N, CA and C atoms as an extended XYZ file, in Angstrom:
312
Properties=species:S:1:pos:R:3:atomname:S:1:resname:S:1:resid:I:1 pbc="F F F"
N       102.132      -42.542      202.718 N   MET     1
C       102.547      -43.263      201.522 CA  MET     1
C       103.273      -44.513      201.986 C   MET     1
N       102.883      -45.617      201.421 N   GLU     2
C       103.521      -46.882      201.761 CA  GLU     2
C       104.176      -47.472      200.520 C   GLU     2
N       105.408      -47.904      200.692 N   TYR     3
C       106.108      -48.707      199.693 CA  TYR     3
C       106.125      -50.107      200.274 C   TYR     3
N       105.192      -50.996      199.856 N   PRO     4
C       105.070      -52.300      200.502 CA  PRO     4
C       106.408      -53.027      200.644 C   PRO     4
N       106.683      -53.448      201.879 N   GLY     5
C       107.902      -54.168      202.186 CA  GLY     5
C       109.135      -53.301      202.326 C   GLY     5
N       108.997      -51.983      202.189 N   LEU     6
C       110.170      -51.112      202.196 CA  LEU     6
C       110.068      -50.011      203.243 C   LEU     6
N       109.031      -49.159      203.158 N   LYS     7
C       108.888      -48.072      204.119 CA  LYS     7
C       107.470      -47.536      204.112 C   LYS     7
N       107.146      -46.785      205.187 N   VAL     8
C       105.856      -46.118      205.317 CA  VAL     8
C       106.110      -44.689      205.778 C   VAL     8
N       105.441      -43.744      205.157 N   GLU     9
C       105.482      -42.343      205.585 CA  GLU     9
C       104.098      -41.978      206.088 C   GLU     9
N       104.031      -41.285      207.224 N   TYR    10
C       102.753      -40.918      207.819 CA  TYR    10
C       102.534      -39.423      207.732 C   TYR    10
N       101.330      -39.027      207.306 N   GLY    11
C       100.944      -37.633      207.280 CA  GLY    11
C       101.220      -36.957      205.955 C   GLY    11
N       100.304      -36.047      205.595 N   ALA    12
C       100.406      -35.347      204.314 CA  ALA    12
C       101.699      -34.559      204.206 C   ALA    12
N       102.111      -33.911      205.274 N   ARG    13
C       103.334      -33.095      205.239 CA  ARG    13
C       104.557      -33.965      204.925 C   ARG    13
N       104.660      -35.115      205.561 N   ALA    14
C       105.799      -36.009      205.317 CA  ALA    14
C       105.802      -36.529      203.885 C   ALA    14
N       104.632      -36.900      203.390 N   VAL    15
C       104.540      -37.414      202.018 CA  VAL    15
C       104.921      -36.337      201.014 C   VAL    15
N       104.413      -35.113      201.214 N   ARG    16
C       104.762      -34.011      200.299 CA  ARG    16
C       106.260      -33.720      200.326 C   ARG    16
N       106.858      -33.763      201.502 N   ALA    17
C       108.276      -33.414      201.641 CA  ALA    17
C       109.205      -34.527      201.164 C   ALA    17
N       108.746      -35.763      201.150 N   ARG    18
C       109.629      -36.888      200.817 CA  ARG    18
C       109.228      -37.565      199.510 C   ARG    18
N       108.274      -38.467      199.572 N   SER    19
C       107.943      -39.295      198.410 CA  SER    19
C       107.472      -38.505      197.202 C   SER    19
N       106.526      -37.605      197.406 N   LEU    20
C       106.045      -36.856      196.242 CA  LEU    20
C       107.123      -35.938      195.689 C   LEU    20
N       107.917      -35.361      196.548 N   GLN    21
C       109.033      -34.521      196.097 CA  GLN    21
C       109.979      -35.342      195.215 C   GLN    21
N       110.335      -36.534      195.672 N   GLY    22
C       111.223      -37.403      194.904 CA  GLY    22
C       110.593      -37.892      193.619 C   GLY    22
N       109.302      -38.216      193.676 N   THR    23
C       108.607      -38.692      192.485 CA  THR    23
C       108.530      -37.616      191.420 C   THR    23
N       108.232      -36.398      191.832 N   LEU    24
C       108.040      -35.324      190.864 CA  LEU    24
C       109.328      -34.666      190.399 C   LEU    24
N       110.329      -34.589      191.290 N   PHE    25
C       111.523      -33.803      190.963 CA  PHE    25
C       112.837      -34.575      191.076 C   PHE    25
N       112.767      -35.873      191.315 N   GLY    26
C       113.979      -36.672      191.447 CA  GLY    26
C       114.287      -36.946      192.901 C   GLY    26
N       115.081      -37.960      193.135 N   CYS    27
C       115.408      -38.395      194.489 CA  CYS    27
C       116.748      -37.810      194.906 C   CYS    27
N       116.755      -36.794      195.761 N   PRO    28
C       118.018      -36.164      196.133 CA  PRO    28
C       118.969      -37.104      196.863 C   PRO    28
N       118.452      -38.062      197.627 N   ASP    29
C       119.321      -38.996      198.346 CA  ASP    29
C       120.099      -39.888      197.393 C   ASP    29
N       119.488      -40.212      196.263 N   ALA    30
C       120.127      -41.099      195.290 CA  ALA    30
C       120.773      -40.310      194.151 C   ALA    30
N       120.758      -38.992      194.247 N   HIS    31
C       121.304      -38.126      193.190 CA  HIS    31
C       120.706      -38.479      191.841 C   HIS    31
N       119.396      -38.693      191.850 N   HIS    32
C       118.673      -39.057      190.635 CA  HIS    32
C       117.742      -37.928      190.255 C   HIS    32
N       117.772      -37.539      189.015 N   GLU    33
C       116.816      -36.575      188.495 CA  GLU    33
C       116.112      -37.211      187.313 C   GLU    33
N       114.802      -37.045      187.228 N   PRO    34
C       114.093      -37.636      186.088 CA  PRO    34
C       114.630      -37.072      184.774 C   PRO    34
N       114.828      -37.924      183.770 N   PRO    35
C       115.373      -37.457      182.500 CA  PRO    35
C       114.395      -36.603      181.695 C   PRO    35
N       113.120      -36.802      181.919 N   VAL    36
C       112.092      -36.030      181.222 CA  VAL    36
C       110.999      -35.694      182.228 C   VAL    36
N       110.156      -34.714      181.910 N   PRO    37
C       109.056      -34.421      182.837 CA  PRO    37
C       108.191      -35.664      183.076 C   PRO    37
N       107.817      -35.865      184.320 N   LEU    38
C       106.961      -36.985      184.686 CA  LEU    38
C       105.507      -36.612      184.487 C   LEU    38
N       104.679      -37.640      184.306 N   ARG    39
C       103.243      -37.392      184.254 CA  ARG    39
C       102.531      -38.525      184.976 C   ARG    39
N       101.374      -38.215      185.470 N   CYS    40
C       100.562      -39.189      186.193 CA  CYS    40
C        99.242      -39.345      185.466 C   CYS    40
N        98.798      -40.573      185.375 N   GLU    41
C        97.552      -40.880      184.678 CA  GLU    41
C        96.702      -41.765      185.589 C   GLU    41
N        95.412      -41.509      185.655 N   VAL    42
C        94.497      -42.349      186.416 CA  VAL    42
C        93.925      -43.399      185.478 C   VAL    42
N        93.975      -44.646      185.908 N   ARG    43
C        93.416      -45.759      185.122 CA  ARG    43
C        92.559      -46.631      186.035 C   ARG    43
N        91.617      -47.331      185.428 N   ALA    44
C        90.828      -48.326      186.146 CA  ALA    44
C        91.535      -49.668      186.011 C   ALA    44
N        91.660      -50.380      187.126 N   HIS    45
C        92.295      -51.693      187.115 CA  HIS    45
C        91.618      -52.567      188.161 C   HIS    45
N        91.036      -53.667      187.724 N   ARG    46
C        90.369      -54.609      188.615 CA  ARG    46
C        89.359      -53.920      189.535 C   ARG    46
N        88.600      -52.996      188.976 N   GLY    47
C        87.529      -52.364      189.722 CA  GLY    47
C        87.922      -51.213      190.621 C   GLY    47
N        89.167      -50.773      190.568 N   GLU    48
C        89.570      -49.617      191.362 CA  GLU    48
C        90.403      -48.671      190.515 C   GLU    48
N        90.484      -47.437      190.963 N   SER    49
C        91.305      -46.447      190.262 CA  SER    49
C        92.729      -46.497      190.798 C   SER    49
N        93.679      -46.433      189.885 N   ILE    50
C        95.096      -46.407      190.259 CA  ILE    50
C        95.773      -45.271      189.504 C   ILE    50
N        96.919      -44.850      190.015 N   PHE    51
C        97.760      -43.881      189.318 CA  PHE    51
C        98.862      -44.641      188.600 C   PHE    51
N        99.137      -44.266      187.365 N   LEU    52
C       100.320      -44.736      186.650 CA  LEU    52
C       101.253      -43.539      186.547 C   LEU    52
N       102.479      -43.663      187.054 N   TRP    53
C       103.490      -42.604      186.961 CA  TRP    53
C       104.398      -42.930      185.790 C   TRP    53
N       104.354      -42.075      184.788 N   TRP    54
C       105.119      -42.266      183.559 CA  TRP    54
C       106.385      -41.423      183.587 C   TRP    54
N       107.474      -41.995      183.106 N   THR    55
C       108.686      -41.261      182.773 CA  THR    55
C       108.916      -41.522      181.300 C   THR    55
N       108.774      -40.485      180.499 N   GLY    56
C       108.868      -40.683      179.056 CA  GLY    56
C       107.760      -41.590      178.584 C   GLY    56
N       108.113      -42.662      177.894 N   SER    57
C       107.113      -43.556      177.316 CA  SER    57
C       106.882      -44.820      178.136 C   SER    57
N       107.400      -44.855      179.375 N   GLU    58
C       107.269      -46.054      180.209 CA  GLU    58
C       106.661      -45.716      181.568 C   GLU    58
N       105.867      -46.657      182.083 N   VAL    59
C       105.358      -46.538      183.450 CA  VAL    59
C       106.475      -46.990      184.398 C   VAL    59
N       106.771      -46.165      185.387 N   HIS    60
C       107.802      -46.485      186.371 CA  HIS    60
C       107.216      -46.800      187.735 C   HIS    60
N       105.954      -46.440      187.976 N   ALA    61
C       105.323      -46.736      189.262 CA  ALA    61
C       103.822      -46.883      189.087 C   ALA    61
N       103.263      -47.789      189.859 N   VAL    62
C       101.823      -47.963      189.983 CA  VAL    62
C       101.491      -47.621      191.424 C   VAL    62
N       100.505      -46.745      191.621 N   VAL    63
C       100.133      -46.313      192.968 CA  VAL    63
C        98.648      -46.566      193.185 C   VAL    63
N        98.338      -47.371      194.215 N   ARG    64
C        96.947      -47.580      194.620 CA  ARG    64
C        96.553      -46.453      195.563 C   ARG    64
N        95.320      -46.021      195.464 N   VAL    65
C        94.823      -44.910      196.265 CA  VAL    65
C        93.609      -45.379      197.058 C   VAL    65
N        93.671      -45.189      198.382 N   GLU    66
C        92.506      -45.450      199.222 CA  GLU    66
C        91.958      -44.102      199.665 C   GLU    66
N        90.659      -43.905      199.436 N   VAL    67
C        90.019      -42.625      199.732 CA  VAL    67
C        89.166      -42.767      200.987 C   VAL    67
N        89.274      -41.771      201.876 N   ASN    68
C        88.431      -41.664      203.066 CA  ASN    68
C        87.610      -40.394      202.917 C   ASN    68
N        86.331      -40.551      202.608 N   GLY    69
C        85.493      -39.374      202.370 CA  GLY    69
C        85.961      -38.660      201.123 C   GLY    69
N        86.342      -37.390      201.271 N   GLU    70
C        86.826      -36.609      200.138 CA  GLU    70
C        88.340      -36.431      200.160 C   GLU    70
N        89.024      -37.210      200.986 N   ARG    71
C        90.480      -37.079      201.117 CA  ARG    71
C        91.174      -38.396      200.805 C   ARG    71
N        92.397      -38.297      200.382 N   ILE    72
C        93.214      -39.494      200.198 CA  ILE    72
C        93.636      -39.976      201.580 C   ILE    72
N        93.328      -41.219      201.888 N   GLY    73
C        93.665      -41.783      203.186 CA  GLY    73
C        94.960      -42.571      203.171 C   GLY    73
N        95.299      -43.133      202.018 N   ARG    74
C        96.492      -43.981      201.937 CA  ARG    74
C        96.924      -44.096      200.487 C   ARG    74
N        98.218      -44.077      200.260 N   LEU    75
C        98.812      -44.318      198.954 CA  LEU    75
C        99.743      -45.512      199.083 C   LEU    75
N        99.632      -46.464      198.187 N   LEU    76
C       100.535      -47.614      198.152 CA  LEU    76
C       101.286      -47.565      196.828 C   LEU    76
N       102.577      -47.321      196.895 N   ASN    77
C       103.409      -47.117      195.717 CA  ASN    77
C       104.199      -48.392      195.423 C   ASN    77
N       104.003      -48.950      194.237 N   TYR    78
C       104.645      -50.207      193.848 CA  TYR    78
C       105.878      -49.994      192.968 C   TYR    78
N       106.559      -48.873      193.148 N   TYR    79
C       107.787      -48.571      192.414 CA  TYR    79
C       108.845      -49.652      192.663 C   TYR    79
N       108.985      -50.083      193.905 N   HIS    80
C       109.982      -51.099      194.263 CA  HIS    80
C       109.356      -52.480      194.445 C   HIS    80
N       108.325      -52.776      193.663 N   SER    81
C       107.672      -54.093      193.656 CA  SER    81
C       107.585      -54.555      192.206 C   SER    81
N       108.703      -55.060      191.669 N   PRO    82
C       108.755      -55.327      190.225 CA  PRO    82
C       107.692      -56.292      189.708 C   PRO    82
N       107.358      -57.336      190.468 N   GLU    83
C       106.344      -58.274      189.972 CA  GLU    83
C       104.975      -57.615      189.900 C   GLU    83
N       104.606      -56.834      190.924 N   ALA    84
C       103.307      -56.159      190.925 CA  ALA    84
C       103.236      -55.139      189.787 C   ALA    84
N       104.289      -54.351      189.631 N   LEU    85
C       104.336      -53.356      188.561 CA  LEU    85
C       104.198      -54.032      187.199 C   LEU    85
N       104.943      -55.107      186.977 N   ALA    86
C       104.889      -55.817      185.699 CA  ALA    86
C       103.503      -56.415      185.447 C   ALA    86
N       102.914      -57.022      186.469 N   GLU    87
C       101.599      -57.645      186.300 CA  GLU    87
C       100.534      -56.616      185.914 C   GLU    87
N       100.483      -55.510      186.636 N   VAL    88
C        99.488      -54.475      186.343 CA  VAL    88
C        99.706      -53.902      184.944 C   VAL    88
N       100.941      -53.570      184.621 N   CYS    89
C       101.225      -52.961      183.321 CA  CYS    89
C       100.944      -53.919      182.160 C   CYS    89
N       101.234      -55.200      182.354 N   ARG    90
C       100.921      -56.172      181.300 CA  ARG    90
C        99.410      -56.281      181.110 C   ARG    90
N        98.657      -56.299      182.231 N   GLU    91
C        97.201      -56.364      182.120 CA  GLU    91
C        96.633      -55.128      181.431 C   GLU    91
N        97.250      -53.968      181.649 N   LEU    92
C        96.795      -52.728      181.017 CA  LEU    92
C        97.420      -52.516      179.644 C   LEU    92
N        98.341      -53.398      179.265 N   ASP    93
C        99.030      -53.326      177.979 CA  ASP    93
C        99.735      -51.991      177.779 C   ASP    93
N       100.544      -51.614      178.791 N   VAL    94
C       101.339      -50.385      178.718 CA  VAL    94
C       102.813      -50.736      178.934 C   VAL    94
N       103.723      -50.009      178.305 N   PRO    95
C       105.152      -50.259      178.501 CA  PRO    95
C       105.568      -49.841      179.908 C   PRO    95
N       106.553      -50.547      180.467 N   PHE    96
C       106.962      -50.264      181.836 CA  PHE    96
C       108.444      -50.538      182.026 C   PHE    96
N       108.948      -50.066      183.150 N   ARG    97
C       110.332      -50.310      183.559 CA  ARG    97
C       110.323      -50.547      185.058 C   ARG    97
N       110.988      -51.607      185.504 N   THR    98
C       111.051      -51.902      186.935 CA  THR    98
C       112.391      -51.428      187.503 C   THR    98
N       112.431      -51.299      188.832 N   HIS    99
C       113.596      -50.738      189.510 CA  HIS    99
C       114.092      -51.595      190.668 C   HIS    99
N       113.715      -52.848      190.715 N   GLY   100
C       114.176      -53.705      191.779 CA  GLY   100
C       113.369      -53.514      193.055 C   GLY   100
N       113.850      -54.144      194.124 N   TYR   101
C       113.103      -54.193      195.369 CA  TYR   101
C       113.413      -53.094      196.348 C   TYR   101
N       114.486      -52.368      196.181 N   GLN   102
C       114.821      -51.297      197.131 CA  GLN   102
C       115.651      -50.243      196.433 C   GLN   102
N       115.733      -49.059      197.048 N   PRO   103
C       116.530      -47.994      196.410 CA  PRO   103
C       117.964      -48.432      196.184 C   PRO   103
N       118.511      -47.996      195.064 N   ALA   104
C       119.899      -48.344      194.727 CA  ALA   104
C       120.851      -47.540      195.579 C   ALA   104
C-alpha cells in the first residue's frame, strides 16, 4: 500500500496489519476510531476501477488498485492527498472530506 509522498508498505501481511487495520477499525497510533461503520465502493474513473472509502455520507479516501493476474499488486491510497481526493470526488459528483497531507 502506498500513500503517495508519505509512506509505502510492502507485502500483504504488512498491509493487513497496518493500513487496512487502520482504515477499517481506526488508527490506533492517532487514537482515532471511525464514528460510523466504514464502507468501500468500487467505481469507474477515467477508464480504471477505484475504491471509494466512505465514512458516513462522505468519501474519505480514494484508492487506486493495480492488478497482477488475479491478485492485487499495488494499492495507492489518496487519503492524505487532498487535491487528488477532491478532484476525483468532484468528477464523480460525490461528497468528500479531506484530511491534509500527513497524519495529524
